SERO-4910 file (N, C-alpha, C, O; in steps of 0.05 Angstrom, whole numbers):
BEGIN
 pado doro    nc1    nc2    nc3   cac1   cac2   cac3    cc1    cc2    cc3    oc1    oc2    oc3
  Unk    A    217   -284   -167    196   -288   -171    182   -265   -188    164   -270   -203
  Unk    A    194   -237   -184    180   -214   -197    196   -213   -228    186   -196   -244
  Unk    A    211   -223   -235    223   -221   -258    208   -243   -277    207   -243   -301
  Unk    A    195   -262   -259    182   -284   -276    161   -272   -284    154   -274   -308
  Unk    A    144   -252   -260    119   -245   -264    124   -226   -292    110   -229   -312
  Unk    A    144   -208   -289    142   -184   -316    146   -200   -332    128   -198   -349
  Unk    A    165   -222   -339    166   -245   -357    137   -253   -373    134   -256   -397
  Unk    A    120   -255   -352    101   -267   -362     81   -242   -367     64   -247   -384
  Unk    A     79   -222   -358     65   -202   -366     71   -188   -388     54   -171   -396
  Unk    A     95   -193   -402    110   -179   -418     95   -196   -446     86   -186   -467
  Unk    A     95   -224   -438     95   -252   -462     68   -240   -471     62   -235   -494
  Unk    A     50   -237   -444     18   -236   -442     10   -210   -462     -7   -210   -479
  Unk    A     24   -191   -456     11   -162   -465     22   -162   -501     11   -153   -520
  Unk    A     49   -177   -499     57   -169   -533     43   -195   -555     50   -200   -578
  Unk    A     21   -209   -538      1   -220   -554    -15   -203   -559    -18   -199   -583
  Unk    A    -33   -187   -540    -55   -167   -544    -43   -141   -561    -60   -125   -570
  Unk    A    -22   -136   -565    -19   -109   -578    -30   -107   -602    -27    -86   -615
  Unk    A    -46   -131   -614    -51   -124   -639    -84   -118   -642    -96   -115   -663
  Unk    A    -96   -118   -613   -132   -124   -613   -124    -91   -615   -124    -85   -639
  Unk    A   -118    -69   -599   -129    -42   -595   -123    -28   -627   -139    -10   -632
  Unk    A   -107    -32   -645   -113    -18   -674   -134    -31   -679   -153    -17   -685
  Unk    A   -139    -62   -680   -167    -68   -696   -191    -70   -682   -211    -78   -694
  Unk    A   -192    -62   -657   -216    -52   -639   -213    -19   -650   -236    -13   -655
  Unk    A   -200     -2   -655   -194     24   -663   -216     21   -688   -240     28   -687
  Unk    A   -203      9   -712   -207      6   -738   -240     -4   -743   -256      5   -760
  Unk    A   -245    -20   -728   -275    -29   -731   -289     -5   -714   -305      9   -726
  Unk    A   -286      0   -690   -301     18   -685   -307     44   -692   -327     55   -684
  Unk    A   -280     58   -714   -284     73   -724   -300     69   -752   -315     86   -759
  Unk    A   -298     53   -762   -314     38   -792   -340     40   -787   -356     53   -800
  Unk    A   -346     25   -764   -381     35   -753   -395     62   -744   -418     68   -743
  Unk    A   -366     80   -737   -378     97   -725   -380    123   -758   -399    138   -760
  Unk    A   -358    122   -776   -367    133   -794   -395    116   -823   -405    124   -844
  Unk    A   -398     92   -809   -417     81   -833   -445     99   -833   -455    105   -855
  Unk    A   -455    106   -815   -481    124   -808   -471    148   -826   -470    145   -850
  Unk    A   -461    180   -811   -449    193   -832   -445    182   -858   -463    185   -874
  Unk    A   -432    175   -862   -427    171   -895   -444    166   -914   -444    179   -934
  Unk    A   -467    140   -908   -483    140   -920   -515    157   -916   -530    152   -935
  Unk    A   -523    169   -902   -521    198   -890   -522    215   -915   -542    217   -930
  Unk    A   -496    226   -917   -489    243   -934   -493    235   -962   -499    251   -979
  Unk    A   -490    209   -965   -486    198   -992   -525    198  -1005   -534    202  -1028
  Unk    A   -537    195   -985   -569    190   -990   -571    214   -993   -584    219  -1013
  Unk    A   -563    237   -978   -574    263   -985   -554    277   -994   -546    297   -981
  Unk    A   -544    271  -1012   -519    294  -1023   -530    319  -1027   -516    336  -1016
  Unk    A   -549    327  -1037   -560    352  -1046   -563    369  -1015   -550    389  -1007
  Unk    A   -578    357  -1004   -581    373   -976   -555    370   -957   -558    381   -935
  Unk    A   -532    359   -962   -510    358   -952   -496    386   -964   -485    404   -950
  Unk    A   -499    386   -990   -485    404  -1003   -496    442   -992   -483    462   -988
  Unk    A   -524    434   -992   -537    462   -985   -529    466   -953   -530    490   -946
  Unk    A   -523    450   -936   -521    454   -914   -487    466   -906   -480    485   -891
  Unk    A   -468    444   -923   -443    455   -925   -443    489   -933   -426    504   -923
  Unk    A   -466    501   -953   -452    523   -963   -477    543   -941   -468    558   -924
  Unk    A   -508    542   -944   -515    552   -930   -513    555   -895   -508    575   -882
  Unk    A   -517    534   -889   -520    527   -859   -484    537   -845   -478    556   -830
  Unk    A   -466    516   -856   -439    522   -850   -416    542   -857   -393    544   -849
  Unk    A   -434    559   -877   -411    573   -894   -385    564   -912   -365    578   -918
  Unk    A   -388    542   -918   -370    527   -927   -351    543   -952   -363    562   -962
  Unk    A   -327    538   -961   -324    549   -989   -326    523  -1008   -312    503  -1008
  Unk    A   -340    527  -1020   -333    506  -1048   -347    478  -1039   -338    455  -1038
  Unk    A   -378    488  -1033   -391    469  -1014   -398    437  -1026   -402    416  -1015
  Unk    A   -397    445  -1057   -404    419  -1068   -378    402  -1065   -378    380  -1053
  Unk    A   -355    414  -1076   -328    393  -1078   -325    386  -1038   -322    364  -1029
  Unk    A   -328    404  -1025   -325    395   -995   -334    369   -991   -322    349   -981
  Unk    A   -362    372  -1004   -388    358   -988   -376    329  -1007   -383    309   -996
  Unk    A   -366    326  -1024   -354    308  -1041   -334    297  -1027   -338    274  -1020
  Unk    A   -309    307  -1022   -291    305  -1004   -297    288   -980   -287    266   -977
  Unk    A   -313    298   -965   -324    293   -940   -334    264   -950   -321    244   -943
  Unk    A   -349    263   -959   -366    243   -965   -354    214   -975   -364    192   -971
  Unk    A   -331    220   -991   -318    202  -1004   -292    191   -986   -277    171   -987
  Unk    A   -296    214   -970   -274    204   -951   -286    175   -928   -279    152   -921
  Unk    A   -308    195   -923   -324    172   -902   -328    152   -912   -321    133   -898
  Unk    A   -340    146   -935   -342    123   -944   -317    109   -949   -313     88   -938
  Unk    A   -298    118   -965   -272    100   -967   -263     97   -939   -245     80   -937
  Unk    A   -268    107   -921   -260    100   -891   -267     79   -875   -254     64   -861
  Unk    A   -298     80   -882   -316     59   -875   -296     29   -891   -280     17   -876
  Unk    A   -298     25   -905   -291     -1   -917   -261     -7   -916   -254    -31   -916
  Unk    A   -242     14   -915   -216     11   -912   -202      2   -886   -180     -9   -882
  Unk    A   -221     12   -867   -212     11   -836   -222     -9   -832   -205    -22   -820
  Unk    A   -244    -23   -836   -254    -49   -830   -240    -66   -840   -238    -85   -826
  Unk    A   -222    -67   -871   -210    -86   -881   -174    -89   -864   -157   -107   -866
  Unk    A   -175    -61   -849   -147    -58   -846   -128    -57   -874   -109    -71   -879
  Unk    A   -138    -37   -888   -126    -36   -918   -118     -5   -921   -135     11   -913
  Unk    A    -96      4   -931    -87     30   -935    -95     47   -912   -104     70   -914
  Unk    A    -92     34   -887   -101     50   -863    -89     72   -855   -101     92   -849
  Unk    A    -60     69   -855    -47    102   -853    -52    124   -869    -52    146   -860
  Unk    A    -58    118   -899    -67    130   -919    -92    134   -914    -96    158   -920
  Unk    A   -111    126   -907   -148    141   -900   -143    151   -871   -159    168   -863
  Unk    A   -126    144   -857   -135    154   -832   -132    190   -832   -150    205   -823
  Unk    A   -108    200   -843   -100    221   -844   -119    248   -854   -120    270   -843
  Unk    A   -135    240   -880   -157    255   -894   -183    258   -873   -195    279   -868
  Unk    A   -189    227   -859   -201    225   -850   -199    243   -816   -216    256   -805
  Unk    A   -181    239   -809   -169    264   -786   -178    291   -801   -200    300   -795
  Unk    A   -166    300   -814   -177    323   -832   -207    329   -831   -215    351   -825
  Unk    A   -220    311   -836   -235    314   -834   -260    322   -806   -278    338   -804
  Unk    A   -248    299   -788   -256    312   -759   -251    334   -748   -267    346   -734
  Unk    A   -222    343   -756   -213    373   -750   -239    388   -759   -253    398   -741
  Unk    A   -248    389   -791   -260    412   -800   -292    405   -783   -307    422   -774
  Unk    A   -296    379   -781   -324    375   -765   -325    389   -732   -343    398   -718
  Unk    A   -297    385   -729   -304    397   -693   -302    432   -702   -318    445   -690
  Unk    A   -288    444   -716   -282    469   -716   -307    480   -731   -311    504   -726
  Unk    A   -328    467   -750   -348    478   -759   -373    474   -745   -392    490   -745
  Unk    A   -372    450   -732   -405    438   -726   -404    436   -693   -422    447   -681
  Unk    A   -383    421   -679   -379    418   -657   -365    432   -630   -371    431   -606
  Unk    A   -344    445   -645   -335    465   -623   -355    486   -599   -352    489   -575
  Unk    A   -372    497   -617   -388    517   -604   -413    503   -583   -425    515   -565
  Unk    A   -416    471   -591   -434    457   -568   -416    450   -543   -427    443   -522
  Unk    A   -382    455   -545   -371    443   -518   -365    417   -522   -370    403   -542
  Unk    A   -353    408   -498   -344    378   -500   -370    352   -503   -372    332   -518
  Unk    A   -386    361   -485   -406    340   -488   -421    322   -509   -437    334   -523
  Unk    A   -418    303   -513   -434    296   -539   -455    286   -537   -463    271   -554
  Unk    A   -469    291   -518   -503    291   -512   -508    314   -525   -531    313   -534
  Unk    A   -496    339   -534   -503    358   -535   -495    367   -562   -496    390   -567
  Unk    A   -487    350   -578   -470    343   -600   -447    358   -596   -438    362   -619
  Unk    A   -435    366   -583   -408    376   -576   -386    354   -591   -394    336   -606
  Unk    A   -363    358   -584   -335    351   -596   -323    335   -587   -300    332   -595
  Unk    A   -337    316   -566   -330    287   -549   -314    271   -578   -291    268   -583
  Unk    A   -338    263   -591   -345    234   -607   -319    248   -624   -296    245   -615
  Unk    A   -322    261   -642   -305    274   -662   -275    271   -657   -257    264   -672
  Unk    A   -273    281   -627   -243    276   -607   -233    259   -611   -210    255   -620
  Unk    A   -255    241   -604   -245    207   -594   -234    194   -623   -213    181   -625
  Unk    A   -248    199   -639   -244    198   -664   -218    199   -678   -206    180   -689
  Unk    A   -210    231   -674   -184    238   -677   -163    227   -661   -142    222   -673
  Unk    A   -164    221   -641   -143    202   -630   -139    179   -634   -117    168   -635
  Unk    A   -173    161   -641   -157    139   -655   -143    131   -676   -129    111   -681
  Unk    A   -151    153   -689   -144    157   -715   -105    165   -720    -90    158   -739
  Unk    A    -99    183   -695    -82    179   -699    -56    163   -692    -34    159   -702
  Unk    A    -76    154   -666    -60    124   -664    -52    105   -685    -28     98   -685
  Unk    A    -72     95   -708    -68     89   -725    -54     94   -749    -54     79   -769
  Unk    A    -44    116   -747    -29    136   -768      3    131   -750     22    136   -765
  Unk    A      9    122   -725     35    121   -711     34     93   -720     50     85   -737
  Unk    A     11     72   -707     15     42   -704     13     27   -729     23      5   -729
  Unk    A      3     36   -747    -15     22   -762    -33      1   -759    -38     -5   -735
  Unk    A    -47    -13   -779    -64    -31   -778    -63    -45   -760    -85    -46   -748
  Unk    A    -48    -57   -752    -36    -80   -741    -35   -110   -749    -48   -112   -770
  Unk    A    -27   -131   -742    -27   -149   -748    -63   -163   -763    -67   -179   -782
  Unk    A    -74   -154   -752   -104   -175   -762   -109   -155   -779   -124   -137   -771
  Unk    A    -99   -153   -801   -109   -130   -824   -101   -138   -858    -89   -160   -860
  Unk    A   -104   -129   -875    -99   -132   -900    -71   -121   -898    -52   -135   -903
  Unk    A    -69    -98   -890    -33    -86   -891    -21    -98   -884     -3   -102   -901
  Unk    A    -17   -116   -858     -4   -137   -852      4   -157   -861     24   -169   -853
  Unk    A    -14   -163   -880    -22   -189   -896     -4   -179   -924      6   -198   -935
  Unk    A      1   -163   -932      6   -150   -954     32   -149   -955     47   -160   -972
  Unk    A     40   -131   -931     65   -122   -916     86   -150   -920    105   -154   -935
  Unk    A     71   -170   -900     76   -199   -896     95   -215   -923    119   -222   -924
  Unk    A     73   -215   -944     73   -221   -972    100   -209   -987    115   -220  -1003
  Unk    A    101   -191   -978    121   -172  -1000    145   -164   -977    158   -144   -983
  Unk    A    150   -177   -956    161   -167   -946    167   -134   -941    190   -128   -937
  Unk    A    148   -116   -942    152    -88   -933    161    -81   -902    146    -83   -882
  Unk    A    184    -73   -902    200    -67   -868    177    -51   -862    162    -44   -879
  Unk    A    174    -42   -826    170    -14   -818    135    -24   -819    126    -17   -797
  Unk    A    121    -33   -828     88    -38   -831     82    -64   -825     86    -85   -837
  Unk    A     71    -59   -801     51    -80   -785     36    -97   -792     24   -111   -776
***
């Protein structure tokens, strides 16, 4: 009886294994949407903030990199396209955001702390390790061209 229940559970769980990467991708795409378009629509202000407010070197270059990475992330994560590729620079963006903006406010998200960027970092890391999952263009392309190791 226990073996049958275990087998049933294993079969059920295997059918659900592609839902977490899909959920992570969609949550992240939604989460990056607002900040990405805010940066895009107020680019000059972002450059000034990166320069005077945060004291980042090469503020214009960093503003381009952050804005471009987040914009690409919105679309690529939503589609599940180049998921592992875009997740790495998004992780770097989250580490920079935590280190320059959020860390001094502590963990609590309500105080602009690093809680939300940290969760994003963990979800991105999971996507780097597991890939986009079956419900993605990555999977469709890998299946079509029989690329081994990509889900």
